[in-house]
VMD Tcl script that draws the C-alpha trace (Angstrom):
set ca {
  {0.08 0.21 0.09}
  {1.21 3.26 -0.99}
  {0.71 6.18 1.05}
  {-0.36 9.80 -0.64}
  {1.37 12.52 0.47}
  {-0.28 14.91 2.40}
  {-2.03 17.77 0.59}
  {0.47 20.68 1.65}
  {3.80 18.53 0.51}
  {1.93 17.74 -2.70}
  {4.68 17.67 -5.64}
  {1.67 19.41 -7.66}
  {1.58 22.96 -5.49}
  {5.58 23.32 -5.62}
  {6.04 22.57 -8.96}
  {8.79 24.66 -10.61}
  {7.12 24.09 -13.73}
  {4.49 26.26 -13.29}
  {4.66 29.82 -14.80}
  {2.39 31.56 -12.80}
  {3.63 33.58 -10.30}
  {2.46 33.31 -6.44}
  {0.45 36.06 -6.16}
  {-0.29 37.05 -2.56}
  {-2.12 40.03 -3.32}
  {-3.34 41.58 -6.58}
  {-1.62 44.82 -6.07}
  {1.41 45.09 -8.67}
  {3.11 47.64 -7.04}
  {2.77 46.13 -3.46}
  {6.94 46.64 -2.71}
  {6.53 50.15 -3.81}
  {3.31 50.78 -1.71}
  {4.78 49.19 1.53}
  {7.95 51.65 0.69}
  {5.96 54.93 0.05}
  {3.91 53.49 3.33}
  {7.42 52.96 5.84}
  {8.50 56.43 4.67}
  {5.21 58.32 5.87}
  {5.15 56.45 9.02}
  {9.02 57.27 9.13}
  {8.28 60.94 8.87}
  {5.25 61.02 11.06}
  {7.05 59.25 14.02}
  {10.56 61.80 13.07}
  {7.36 64.90 13.28}
  {6.20 63.52 16.43}
  {9.62 63.82 18.32}
  {9.90 67.08 16.85}
  {6.75 68.10 18.24}
  {7.60 66.64 22.01}
  {11.25 68.59 21.78}
  {9.56 71.74 20.86}
  {7.26 71.24 23.61}
  {9.59 70.23 25.88}
  {11.63 73.67 24.83}
  {8.79 76.05 25.28}
  {8.22 74.91 28.73}
  {11.57 74.85 29.85}
  {12.51 78.65 28.36}
  {8.84 79.40 29.69}
  {9.63 78.61 33.32}
  {12.91 80.02 33.14}
  {11.42 83.42 31.83}
  {9.25 83.13 34.59}
  {12.12 82.51 37.38}
  {14.09 85.56 35.86}
  {11.06 88.02 36.29}
  {10.02 86.97 39.42}
  {13.90 87.03 40.70}
  {14.85 90.46 39.37}
  {12.30 92.35 42.21}
  {13.09 89.83 45.03}
  {16.33 89.53 47.42}
  {16.10 85.52 47.96}
  {15.45 83.56 44.81}
  {15.54 79.78 44.40}
  {17.89 78.05 42.60}
  {17.30 75.23 40.14}
  {17.37 72.83 42.95}
  {14.79 74.86 45.09}
  {17.20 75.97 47.43}
  {17.18 79.76 48.05}
  {20.45 81.71 47.91}
  {21.08 85.47 49.06}
  {21.54 87.74 46.32}
  {24.42 89.93 46.95}
}
mol new
graphics top color blue
foreach p $ca { graphics top sphere $p radius 0.5 }
foreach p [lrange $ca 0 end-1] q [lrange $ca 1 end] { graphics top cylinder $p $q radius 0.2 }
display resetview
C-alpha cells in the first residue's frame, strides 16, 4: 500500500514548471506601496518627536523666563534645585 502525501506537501503545489507567479496580493505595486507607507510612518514619527522636543523646550524656556522675572525684584531666589540663595 502506497501512502499518498499530505495535501500540503504534494508535488503539484511546489512545481517549478508552473509559469504562474504566486500572487499574495492583486496589487502589482505592493513593494512600492510598502516603501511609501514606511516613509510616511517614519516622517510621522520624526514629526512627533520634533513636536515633543519643541514642547519640552518651550515649557523649559517659559519656566526660566518666569523665574527670571520673579527673581529680579526678589532679593531671595531659589536655584534650579529649589534651594534658597541670597542675592548679593
